[in-house]
Backbone as CSV, one residue per row, in Angstrom:
resi,resn,N_x,N_y,N_z,CA_x,CA_y,CA_z,C_x,C_y,C_z
1,MET,74.222,14.822,62.065,73.051,14.844,62.947,71.814,15.231,62.141
2,ALA,70.710,14.561,62.437,69.466,14.861,61.741,68.948,16.244,62.123
3,GLU,68.253,16.839,61.197,67.631,18.127,61.453,66.267,17.910,62.092
4,LEU,66.007,18.576,63.222,64.707,18.519,63.873,63.812,19.595,63.267
5,ILE,62.686,19.158,62.725,61.789,20.075,62.026,60.408,20.006,62.668
6,THR,59.957,21.092,63.231,58.610,21.143,63.807,57.595,21.367,62.690
7,VAL,56.595,20.495,62.648,55.557,20.580,61.612,54.207,20.778,62.289
8,GLU,53.445,21.733,61.795,52.145,22.040,62.397,50.986,21.871,61.426
9,ASP,51.292,21.556,60.173,50.259,21.402,59.147,50.135,19.921,58.784
10,PRO,48.984,19.281,59.049,48.831,17.855,58.727,48.906,17.559,57.230
11,ASP,48.741,18.581,56.392,48.812,18.395,54.949,50.203,18.691,54.391
12,ASP,51.172,18.883,55.275,52.540,19.137,54.822,53.018,17.948,53.988
13,PRO,53.430,18.181,52.742,53.823,17.058,51.873,55.017,16.260,52.400
14,ARG,55.787,16.836,53.295,56.927,16.101,53.855,56.483,14.936,54.726
15,LEU,55.218,14.928,55.132,54.688,13.847,55.961,53.992,12.771,55.134
16,HIS,54.181,12.802,53.823,53.479,11.892,52.917,53.654,10.425,53.307
17,ASP,54.840,10.020,53.733,55.082,8.612,54.064,54.165,8.109,55.177
18,TYR,53.648,9.013,55.995,52.904,8.620,57.197,51.393,8.783,57.062
19,THR,50.921,9.186,55.908,49.488,9.466,55.778,48.669,8.192,55.655
20,ASP,47.504,8.210,56.293,46.493,7.141,56.151,47.054,5.760,56.481
21,LEU,47.731,5.629,57.608,48.337,4.343,57.971,47.295,3.281,58.295
22,THR,46.064,3.666,58.580,45.026,2.683,58.896,44.307,2.157,57.655
23,ASP,44.589,2.717,56.499,43.978,2.247,55.257,44.818,1.080,54.736
24,VAL,44.436,-0.141,55.116,45.275,-1.312,54.853,45.500,-1.520,53.366
25,GLU,44.442,-1.457,52.573,44.585,-1.711,51.142,45.477,-0.670,50.477
26,LEU,45.298,0.585,50.863,46.127,1.652,50.306,47.594,1.429,50.654
27,ARG,47.854,1.138,51.935,49.243,0.984,52.366,49.880,-0.264,51.768
28,ARG,49.105,-1.320,51.588,49.656,-2.539,50.979,50.106,-2.283,49.548
29,ARG,49.426,-1.377,48.860,49.829,-1.028,47.499,50.975,-0.016,47.500
30,ARG,50.831,1.003,48.338,51.766,2.127,48.308,53.162,1.764,48.787
31,GLU,53.234,1.055,49.916,54.538,0.900,50.548,55.532,0.125,49.688
32,PRO,55.173,-1.063,49.158,56.139,-1.742,48.278,56.444,-0.915,47.023
33,ALA,55.417,-0.260,46.464,55.620,0.517,45.236,56.574,1.683,45.472
34,GLU,56.511,2.292,46.652,57.356,3.442,46.961,58.634,3.036,47.697
35,GLY,58.791,1.730,47.926,60.030,1.236,48.521,60.218,1.576,49.980
36,LEU,59.124,1.658,50.726,59.230,2.030,52.133,58.427,1.083,53.006
37,PHE,58.700,1.128,54.302,57.825,0.529,55.296,57.889,1.385,56.546
38,ILE,56.936,1.196,57.439,56.853,2.005,58.651,57.231,1.166,59.869
39,ALA,58.186,1.667,60.629,58.555,1.061,61.914,57.928,1.893,63.019
40,GLU,57.271,1.209,63.961,56.541,1.907,65.019,57.085,1.540,66.385
41,GLY,57.423,2.538,67.175,57.905,2.305,68.530,59.421,2.286,68.603
42,GLU,59.931,2.672,69.758,61.378,2.812,69.936,62.144,1.521,69.638
43,LYS,61.700,0.392,70.210,62.427,-0.860,70.032,62.468,-1.286,68.575
44,VAL,61.328,-1.179,67.906,61.258,-1.612,66.508,62.119,-0.711,65.627
45,ILE,62.085,0.594,65.865,62.909,1.518,65.083,64.389,1.196,65.271
46,ARG,64.783,0.954,66.505,66.193,0.619,66.766,66.577,-0.693,66.085
47,ARG,65.710,-1.688,66.145,66.029,-2.979,65.532,66.100,-2.868,64.020
48,ALA,65.259,-2.044,63.420,65.335,-1.837,61.970,66.668,-1.201,61.597
49,GLY,67.084,-0.218,62.369,68.371,0.417,62.108,69.530,-0.541,62.299
50,ASP,69.462,-1.345,63.362,70.524,-2.320,63.620,70.616,-3.361,62.511
51,ALA,69.467,-3.636,61.857,69.443,-4.618,60.770,69.887,-4.021,59.434
52,GLY,70.252,-2.736,59.438,70.800,-2.131,58.235,69.803,-1.450,57.330
53,TYR,68.553,-1.262,57.816,67.578,-0.544,56.998,67.830,0.967,57.117
54,GLU,67.813,1.633,55.986,68.071,3.072,55.949,66.812,3.845,56.341
55,THR,66.973,4.850,57.194,65.856,5.682,57.617,65.614,6.795,56.614
56,ARG,64.394,6.882,56.136,64.005,7.983,55.231,63.671,9.238,56.036
57,SER,62.932,9.043,57.136,62.574,10.147,58.030,62.011,9.552,59.313
58,MET,61.851,10.394,60.322,61.180,9.990,61.557,60.079,10.987,61.867
59,LEU,59.047,10.493,62.541,57.931,11.323,63.000,57.794,11.091,64.494
60,LEU,58.077,12.120,65.286,58.101,11.980,66.742,57.215,13.010,67.407
61,SER,56.586,12.601,68.504,56.007,13.592,69.395,57.151,14.149,70.239
62,ALA,56.986,15.365,70.736,58.097,16.082,71.372,58.723,15.302,72.518
63,LYS,57.919,14.576,73.294,58.456,13.891,74.468,59.368,12.724,74.107
64,TRP,59.344,12.289,72.838,60.178,11.175,72.423,61.521,11.614,71.851
65,VAL,61.724,12.897,71.705,62.981,13.379,71.135,64.159,12.985,72.013
66,ASP,64.053,13.178,73.306,65.167,12.830,74.205,65.413,11.324,74.226
67,ALA,64.341,10.526,74.249,64.496,9.066,74.292,65.183,8.538,73.041
68,MET,64.973,9.212,71.910,65.551,8.772,70.650,66.786,9.584,70.259
69,ARG,67.323,10.347,71.195,68.406,11.279,70.868,69.613,10.586,70.249
70,ASP,70.013,9.423,70.776,71.197,8.749,70.228,70.959,8.282,68.797
71,VAL,69.717,7.879,68.494,69.383,7.484,67.125,69.382,8.707,66.220
72,ILE,68.761,9.778,66.690,68.691,11.014,65.912,70.080,11.533,65.576
73,ASP,70.989,11.451,66.542,72.340,11.982,66.341,73.098,11.255,65.235
74,GLU,72.667,10.020,64.915,73.354,9.240,63.876,72.682,9.342,62.512
75,LEU,71.553,10.054,62.458,70.773,10.108,61.220,71.187,11.253,60.311
76,ALA,71.075,10.999,59.025,71.178,12.072,58.044,69.789,12.488,57.569
77,ALA,68.777,11.697,57.932,67.405,11.938,57.481,66.713,12.965,58.378
78,PRO,65.668,13.617,57.873,64.942,14.597,58.686,64.104,13.932,59.774
79,VAL,63.940,14.642,60.881,63.092,14.192,61.988,61.999,15.235,62.177
80,TYR,60.754,14.812,61.946,59.626,15.724,62.054,59.019,15.608,63.447
81,VAL,58.962,16.731,64.153,58.420,16.771,65.508,57.020,17.361,65.438
82,VAL,56.058,16.599,65.947,54.656,17.012,65.842,53.952,16.795,67.170
83,SER,52.802,17.401,67.313,51.974,17.157,68.489,51.265,15.812,68.331
84,PRO,50.858,15.176,69.438,50.101,13.926,69.324,48.827,14.090,68.492
85,GLU,48.203,15.259,68.598,46.968,15.504,67.848,47.241,15.548,66.343
86,LEU,48.326,16.174,65.959,48.655,16.242,64.539,49.066,14.866,64.016
87,ALA,49.804,14.128,64.826,50.188,12.772,64.404,48.951,11.924,64.142
88,GLU,47.931,12.077,64.973,46.705,11.312,64.786,45.975,11.741,63.516
89,ARG,45.969,13.024,63.224,45.306,13.505,62.011,46.027,12.991,60.757
90,VAL,47.333,12.899,60.812,48.106,12.443,59.655,47.957,10.938,59.445
91,THR,48.136,10.185,60.527,48.195,8.726,60.414,46.823,8.071,60.420
92,GLY,45.845,8.710,61.084,44.514,8.129,61.186,44.271,7.379,62.476
93,TYR,45.230,7.376,63.393,45.030,6.712,64.684,45.906,7.373,65.740
94,HIS,45.611,7.100,66.999,46.416,7.642,68.086,47.719,6.870,68.165
95,VAL,48.822,7.544,67.957,50.140,6.897,67.937,50.610,6.738,69.380
96,HIS,50.225,5.605,69.990,50.483,5.404,71.411,51.977,5.448,71.740
97,ARG,52.794,4.875,70.863,54.223,4.771,71.158,54.974,6.055,70.827
98,GLY,54.320,7.000,70.169,54.897,8.322,69.990,56.052,8.431,69.022
99,ALA,56.421,7.337,68.372,57.573,7.375,67.476,57.310,6.493,66.262
100,LEU,57.471,7.064,65.085,57.355,6.339,63.826,58.575,6.656,62.973
101,ALA,58.968,5.703,62.167,60.048,5.952,61.220,59.669,5.353,59.878
102,SER,59.925,6.094,58.832,59.783,5.579,57.481,61.137,5.021,57.065
103,MET,61.172,3.735,56.730,62.420,3.051,56.424,62.438,2.630,54.957
104,GLN,63.619,2.593,54.387,63.796,2.170,53.002,63.873,0.648,52.930
105,ARG,63.088,0.037,52.066,63.152,-1.413,51.885,64.466,-1.808,51.215
106,LYS,64.877,-3.053,51.468,66.016,-3.639,50.768,65.492,-4.579,49.689
107,PRO,66.281,-4.830,48.651,65.873,-5.851,47.680,65.754,-7.207,48.366
108,LEU,64.688,-7.943,48.066,64.517,-9.267,48.676,65.501,-10.257,48.063
109,PRO,66.093,-11.112,48.878,66.925,-12.174,48.304,66.058,-13.188,47.578
110,THR,66.667,-13.989,46.750,65.942,-15.081,46.101,65.824,-16.241,47.075
111,ALA,64.912,-17.158,46.759,64.768,-18.349,47.598,66.073,-19.136,47.633
112,ALA,66.754,-19.228,46.507,68.012,-19.978,46.458,69.050,-19.371,47.386
113,GLU,69.092,-18.051,47.449,70.049,-17.377,48.335,69.726,-17.645,49.797
114,VAL,68.448,-17.609,50.123,68.022,-17.856,51.505,68.309,-19.304,51.920
115,LEU,68.092,-20.238,50.990,68.238,-21.658,51.315,69.695,-22.105,51.416
116,ARG,70.594,-21.357,50.821,71.986,-21.797,50.703,72.594,-22.193,52.041
117,THR,72.333,-21.417,53.089,72.944,-21.690,54.391,71.928,-22.140,55.438
118,ALA,70.688,-22.345,55.035,69.633,-22.687,55.994,69.529,-24.193,56.214
119,ARG,69.061,-24.560,57.401,68.774,-25.961,57.721,67.315,-26.157,58.135
120,ARG,66.723,-25.117,58.699,65.347,-25.164,59.186,64.590,-23.970,58.618
121,VAL,63.572,-24.258,57.792,62.870,-23.201,57.065,61.369,-23.315,57.298
122,ALA,60.719,-22.194,57.514,59.253,-22.140,57.558,58.750,-21.697,56.192
123,VAL,57.694,-22.372,55.704,57.105,-22.031,54.409,55.636,-21.703,54.644
124,MET,55.228,-20.486,54.318,53.838,-20.071,54.529,53.072,-20.037,53.217
125,GLU,51.863,-20.588,53.245,50.966,-20.528,52.094,49.752,-19.662,52.422
126,SER,49.573,-18.587,51.672,48.352,-17.763,51.726,48.052,-17.220,53.118
127,VAL,49.074,-16.964,53.924,48.858,-16.355,55.245,48.728,-14.851,55.023
128,ASN,47.503,-14.350,55.140,47.224,-12.958,54.809,46.900,-12.081,56.007
129,ASP,46.848,-12.667,57.178,46.601,-11.896,58.385,47.942,-11.351,58.897
130,HIS,48.053,-10.032,59.000,49.337,-9.430,59.370,49.755,-9.771,60.796
131,THR,48.774,-9.958,61.677,49.099,-10.355,63.042,49.733,-11.744,63.047
132,ASN,49.164,-12.671,62.281,49.735,-14.017,62.199,51.124,-14.006,61.576
133,ILE,51.310,-13.197,60.533,52.638,-13.085,59.922,53.662,-12.642,60.969
134,GLY,53.322,-11.602,61.716,54.248,-11.096,62.726,54.525,-12.116,63.814
135,ALA,53.481,-12.806,64.281,53.655,-13.804,65.333,54.531,-14.956,64.857
136,ILE,54.347,-15.382,63.617,55.138,-16.492,63.079,56.601,-16.091,62.943
137,PHE,56.854,-14.889,62.475,58.243,-14.435,62.379,58.895,-14.332,63.760
138,ARG,58.140,-13.862,64.742,58.714,-13.753,66.091,59.079,-15.134,66.626
139,SER,58.193,-16.111,66.428,58.484,-17.474,66.870,59.639,-18.078,66.083
140,ALA,59.686,-17.801,64.787,60.775,-18.320,63.962,62.114,-17.822,64.468
141,ALA,62.186,-16.548,64.817,63.434,-15.980,65.326,63.778,-16.554,66.697
142,ALA,62.780,-16.648,67.570,63.034,-17.082,68.940,63.388,-18.558,69.045
143,LEU,62.840,-19.381,68.142,62.958,-20.827,68.282,63.935,-21.457,67.294
144,GLY,64.734,-20.635,66.631,65.855,-21.173,65.887,65.616,-21.549,64.445
145,MET,64.546,-21.047,63.829,64.362,-21.268,62.397,65.321,-20.345,61.637
146,ASP,65.829,-20.829,60.526,66.861,-20.088,59.806,66.319,-19.127,58.765
147,ALA,65.133,-19.402,58.245,64.600,-18.575,57.164,63.113,-18.836,56.999
148,VAL,62.461,-17.947,56.254,61.035,-18.072,55.940,60.855,-17.905,54.439
149,LEU,60.037,-18.766,53.855,59.639,-18.636,52.452,58.143,-18.353,52.399
150,LEU,57.740,-17.466,51.509,56.344,-17.055,51.398,55.788,-17.432,50.039
151,SER,54.562,-17.947,50.001,53.892,-18.142,48.721,53.613,-16.765,48.119
152,PRO,53.373,-16.688,46.809,53.193,-15.378,46.171,52.084,-14.532,46.776
153,ASP,51.060,-15.162,47.375,49.915,-14.405,47.875,49.952,-14.160,49.376
154,CYS,51.063,-14.422,50.039,51.165,-14.127,51.473,51.227,-12.613,51.701
155,ALA,50.815,-12.194,52.879,50.865,-10.786,53.250,52.309,-10.319,53.399
156,ASP,52.471,-9.012,53.424,53.779,-8.368,53.489,54.326,-8.398,54.925
157,PRO,55.468,-9.053,55.169,56.042,-9.064,56.521,56.450,-7.677,57.015
158,LEU,56.657,-6.726,56.092,57.077,-5.390,56.495,55.911,-4.417,56.643
159,TYR,54.672,-4.918,56.537,53.533,-4.060,56.847,53.592,-3.716,58.336
160,ARG,53.170,-2.510,58.682,53.361,-1.993,60.043,52.871,-2.951,61.120
161,ARG,51.708,-3.545,60.954,51.160,-4.443,61.967,52.031,-5.687,62.118
162,SER,52.508,-6.237,61.007,53.368,-7.414,61.070,54.657,-7.100,61.818
163,VAL,55.268,-5.977,61.473,56.523,-5.584,62.120,56.313,-5.392,63.621
164,LYS,55.205,-4.723,63.963,54.921,-4.417,65.376,54.705,-5.691,66.180
165,VAL,53.890,-6.624,65.663,53.611,-7.864,66.383,54.874,-8.710,66.518
166,SER,55.711,-8.677,65.503,56.955,-9.467,65.555,57.992,-8.850,66.474
167,MET,57.756,-7.619,66.938,58.730,-6.882,67.747,60.060,-6.734,67.004
168,GLY,59.962,-6.591,65.681,61.155,-6.401,64.880,61.843,-7.677,64.453
169,ALA,61.264,-8.841,64.790,61.889,-10.114,64.403,61.899,-10.308,62.890
170,VAL,61.015,-9.611,62.168,61.036,-9.702,60.706,62.352,-9.202,60.132
171,PHE,63.099,-8.422,60.919,64.385,-7.913,60.452,65.524,-8.912,60.660
172,SER,65.301,-9.906,61.512,66.402,-10.799,61.875,66.306,-12.178,61.238
173,VAL,65.175,-12.504,60.610,65.024,-13.803,59.947,64.989,-13.573,58.437
174,PRO,65.948,-14.096,57.682,65.929,-13.913,56.233,64.662,-14.512,55.631
175,TYR,64.104,-13.838,54.628,62.922,-14.393,53.973,62.943,-14.065,52.491
176,ALA,62.212,-14.881,51.744,62.083,-14.689,50.301,60.675,-15.067,49.894
177,ARG,60.253,-14.553,48.746,58.925,-14.864,48.222,59.084,-15.772,47.008
178,LEU,58.413,-16.911,47.042,58.474,-17.851,45.922,57.738,-17.281,44.710
179,ASP,58.240,-17.559,43.537,57.637,-17.018,42.314,56.353,-17.740,41.930
180,THR,56.294,-19.040,42.184,55.115,-19.824,41.823,54.719,-20.707,43.003
181,TRP,53.482,-21.193,42.960,52.991,-22.050,44.041,52.039,-23.093,43.480
182,PRO,52.209,-24.359,43.832,53.278,-24.891,44.686,54.539,-25.275,43.937
183,GLY,54.633,-24.877,42.642,55.810,-25.231,41.870,57.114,-24.741,42.481
184,GLY,57.035,-23.619,43.199,58.229,-23.065,43.821,58.810,-23.934,44.919
185,LEU,58.049,-24.968,45.329,58.550,-25.866,46.364,59.568,-26.871,45.826
186,GLU,59.539,-27.121,44.523,60.434,-28.137,43.970,61.917,-27.783,44.157
187,PRO,62.324,-26.529,43.932,63.723,-26.185,44.219,64.086,-26.345,45.695
188,VAL,63.094,-26.205,46.584,63.357,-26.419,48.016,63.704,-27.888,48.245
189,ARG,62.926,-28.767,47.648,63.213,-30.202,47.760,64.569,-30.528,47.128
190,GLU,64.834,-29.935,45.967,66.104,-30.198,45.273,67.305,-29.712,46.077
191,ALA,67.079,-28.738,46.962,68.157,-28.247,47.823,68.392,-29.158,49.025
192,GLY,67.649,-30.278,49.093,67.875,-31.257,50.149,66.940,-31.168,51.330
193,PHE,65.875,-30.359,51.210,64.933,-30.194,52.307,63.812,-31.237,52.224
194,THR,63.430,-31.765,53.379,62.230,-32.587,53.488,61.057,-31.651,53.733
195,LEU,60.034,-31.739,52.899,58.871,-30.863,53.010,57.837,-31.497,53.932
196,LEU,57.653,-30.904,55.094,56.694,-31.390,56.080,55.492,-30.458,56.108
197,ALA,54.309,-30.984,55.832,53.079,-30.195,55.840,52.406,-30.317,57.197
198,LEU,52.250,-29.200,57.877,51.582,-29.201,59.181,50.071,-29.137,58.965
199,THR,49.364,-30.178,59.438,47.923,-30.273,59.229,47.298,-31.028,60.397
200,PRO,46.065,-30.678,60.782,45.393,-31.437,61.844,44.791,-32.751,61.363
201,ASP,44.956,-33.080,60.096,44.385,-34.300,59.524,44.843,-35.532,60.315
202,ASP,43.905,-36.421,60.626,44.219,-37.620,61.411,45.223,-38.537,60.718
203,ARG,45.331,-38.403,59.400,46.283,-39.247,58.675,47.727,-38.767,58.831
204,ALA,47.903,-37.581,59.374,49.247,-37.037,59.548,49.938,-37.706,60.733
205,LYS,51.245,-37.790,60.668,52.041,-38.400,61.735,52.293,-37.376,62.842
206,PRO,52.123,-37.755,64.110,52.447,-36.827,65.200,53.895,-36.344,65.091
207,LEU,54.125,-35.095,65.442,55.446,-34.504,65.282,56.534,-35.279,66.010
208,ASP,56.224,-35.773,67.209,57.274,-36.478,67.949,57.649,-37.791,67.268
209,GLU,56.703,-38.409,66.557,57.015,-39.624,65.809,57.804,-39.314,64.536
210,ALA,57.470,-38.214,63.905,58.190,-37.827,62.692,59.631,-37.428,63.004
211,ALA,59.860,-36.926,64.235,61.205,-36.544,64.707,61.924,-35.619,63.720
212,PRO,61.325,-34.484,63.387,61.971,-33.596,62.406,63.304,-33.036,62.888
213,HIS,63.519,-32.983,64.204,64.783,-32.439,64.712,65.979,-33.318,64.335
214,ARG,65.704,-34.562,63.932,66.787,-35.453,63.526,67.058,-35.396,62.021
215,MET,66.191,-34.721,61.283,66.369,-34.617,59.832,67.436,-33.573,59.518
216,ASP,68.121,-33.766,58.411,69.211,-32.857,58.061,68.698,-31.468,57.693
217,ARG,67.729,-31.416,56.781,67.158,-30.140,56.351,65.646,-30.286,56.294
218,VAL,64.940,-29.355,56.938,63.482,-29.439,57.042,62.852,-28.126,56.597
219,ALA,61.805,-28.226,55.754,60.969,-27.085,55.395,59.566,-27.377,55.917
220,LEU,59.136,-26.632,56.930,57.840,-26.843,57.560,56.802,-25.949,56.900
221,MET,55.782,-26.555,56.318,54.762,-25.829,55.570,53.575,-25.492,56.463
222,LEU,53.163,-24.221,56.440,52.055,-23.722,57.258,51.012,-23.072,56.364
223,GLY,49.736,-23.351,56.631,48.663,-22.765,55.843,47.969,-21.623,56.558
224,ALA,47.057,-20.991,55.868,46.336,-19.849,56.410,45.397,-20.269,57.534
225,GLU,45.036,-19.291,58.353,44.082,-19.517,59.432,42.773,-20.048,58.868
226,GLY,42.233,-21.103,59.489,40.956,-21.651,59.050,41.109,-22.680,57.959
227,ALA,41.489,-22.251,56.771,41.562,-23.164,55.630,42.738,-24.127,55.724
228,GLY,43.817,-23.705,56.333,45.004,-24.547,56.393,45.663,-24.669,55.026
229,LEU,46.542,-25.626,54.890,47.216,-25.843,53.614,46.224,-26.324,52.553
230,SER,46.411,-25.869,51.345,45.538,-26.268,50.237,45.829,-27.710,49.842
231,PRO,44.870,-28.376,49.165,45.132,-29.732,48.666,46.380,-29.812,47.793
232,ARG,46.628,-28.771,47.000,47.824,-28.780,46.140,49.097,-28.762,46.974
233,ALA,49.086,-27.967,48.040,50.266,-27.897,48.897,50.479,-29.213,49.639
234,LEU,49.387,-29.791,50.132,49.497,-31.072,50.831,50.036,-32.152,49.903
235,LYS,49.608,-32.115,48.659,50.085,-33.106,47.694,51.570,-32.930,47.401
236,ALA,52.043,-31.692,47.468,53.445,-31.410,47.161,54.384,-31.788,48.300
237,ALA,53.840,-32.020,49.495,54.681,-32.315,50.664,55.251,-33.727,50.603
238,ASP,56.345,-33.912,51.282,56.923,-35.254,51.422,56.216,-36.046,52.520
239,GLU,55.749,-35.340,53.535,55.108,-36.015,54.666,54.174,-35.040,55.357
240,TRP,53.081,-35.556,55.919,52.169,-34.753,56.717,52.479,-34.967,58.194
241,VAL,52.479,-33.873,58.944,52.722,-33.974,60.390,51.659,-33.169,61.127
242,ARG,51.413,-33.564,62.386,50.397,-32.861,63.166,50.840,-32.725,64.616
243,ILE,50.210,-31.765,65.288,50.381,-31.577,66.729,49.234,-32.310,67.410
244,PRO,49.487,-33.324,68.231,48.390,-34.034,68.901,47.555,-33.076,69.760
245,MET,46.242,-33.223,69.693,45.315,-32.352,70.419,44.627,-33.116,71.553
246,SER,44.180,-32.383,72.568,43.462,-32.974,73.700,42.166,-32.216,73.954
247,HIS,41.299,-32.789,74.801,40.072,-32.136,75.271,39.164,-31.692,74.134
248,GLY,39.161,-32.441,73.039,38.248,-32.153,71.946,38.633,-30.970,71.081
249,VAL,39.797,-30.370,71.330,40.262,-29.262,70.485,40.808,-29.845,69.193
250,ASP,40.375,-29.295,68.046,40.791,-29.901,66.779,41.987,-29.218,66.131
251,SER,42.278,-27.969,66.543,43.416,-27.279,65.925,43.785,-26.055,66.758
252,LEU,44.933,-25.461,66.425,45.409,-24.247,67.065,45.432,-23.107,66.060
253,ASN,45.397,-21.881,66.566,45.696,-20.725,65.735,47.035,-20.958,65.047
254,VAL,47.175,-20.518,63.802,48.387,-20.826,63.041,49.633,-20.257,63.712
255,GLY,49.505,-19.128,64.398,50.660,-18.580,65.108,51.092,-19.471,66.250
256,ALA,50.120,-19.982,67.017,50.443,-20.886,68.120,50.974,-22.213,67.596
257,ALA,50.341,-22.735,66.547,50.793,-23.998,65.967,52.216,-23.877,65.436
258,ALA,52.522,-22.745,64.817,53.871,-22.534,64.292,54.898,-22.583,65.411
259,ALA,54.606,-21.950,66.542,55.559,-21.932,67.652,55.828,-23.343,68.164
260,VAL,54.767,-24.140,68.345,54.938,-25.511,68.816,55.765,-26.313,67.811
261,ALA,55.419,-26.183,66.544,56.113,-26.959,65.510,57.559,-26.514,65.336
262,PHE,57.822,-25.209,65.426,59.200,-24.733,65.313,60.072,-25.335,66.409
263,TYR,59.524,-25.410,67.607,60.290,-25.998,68.711,60.619,-27.456,68.415
264,ALA,59.632,-28.184,67.894,59.846,-29.598,67.570,60.849,-29.773,66.433
265,VAL,60.834,-28.865,65.486,61.717,-28.958,64.323,63.158,-28.580,64.668
266,ALA,63.323,-27.573,65.497,64.668,-27.007,65.713,65.381,-27.544,66.943
267,THR,64.656,-28.006,67.956,65.283,-28.415,69.203,66.194,-29.618,69.002
268,GLY,67.402,-29.506,69.495,68.336,-30.631,69.446,68.926,-30.905,68.088
269,ARG,68.720,-29.994,67.126,69.242,-30.241,65.784,70.765,-30.232,65.819
270,PRO,71.400,-30.925,64.905,72.853,-30.907,64.832,73.361,-29.500,64.551
271,GLN,74.439,-29.109,65.197,74.989,-27.778,64.992,75.655,-27.693,63.632
272,GLN,75.509,-26.510,62.993,76.142,-26.315,61.673,77.646,-26.160,61.844
C-alpha cells in the first residue's frame, strides 16, 4: 500500500515532478529528459495504470483520497496529499480534477515493430498542437486505427494536454516516431502500406472513390493545422485523397478531418 504523505510546503522537493505544469516549453524539455509524464484526472490515471505505466507518485487533494483508494492500495509509490491552494501554487493552475499522477515513460517501439501487426496507420507530419494530437489519438482509438506514426517534429503525445484531450487513448494506440522525414515513409511503403495523403486540394480523389477500406494496408498521412501536408510529404504519397466539402467550406480542423478519414479508412475492412 502506498504511503499517504501530507505536504504543506509548495517548495518541498518531493513535489518536483509537478512544478510549473503550465510552462509548456519547460515541460516539453523536462518530461522526456526525466522519463516522466503527467496523468490528470481519475479516468486518465486509471487508464495509464491499466496500460502498464508505472506510477512514480500521486498528488491528490484530500477529497480525492477515497475515490482513488483502490488505486492507492495497489501502489508502492508515495501519494502526496495537499490542499487545492497548495496544488495550484505548485502546478501553476487550479487542478479542477483534484488528482495528478507522475508516470514513468516506457521505451518507444520502433516504426517496424508498430507496423508488424498493423493494417490501418495514421501518419502525422508536424502536428504541434497538443489538443490536436490528443483529439487524433482519441479518434484513432475509437475508429479502429491500429497505430500512429509521428514525424520527428510532432508534439509529444504524452504531454499532459494531449493525454487529457485523448481521455487516455494515447495509452491504447501503439505509436512510434520516425527518424527522418519524409525518408522515414519509405519503410512504411516497403511494409506493404499504401500512402494516402489527406489534402483539400481539388486534384485529390474523394475518399469514397479511393475506397481505402478495401485496401489491404493503408497509411493515412495528416498535416499540421493550417499548413497541411508539406510539398515533400505530398510528393512521397502514393495517392492524394480528400473529404468533399459543402457550403463553401474549404477544409476541416485536422482533428475533425482525421475522424472522418479514419472512419472511411477502417470501416468494413477485412478482419485480421
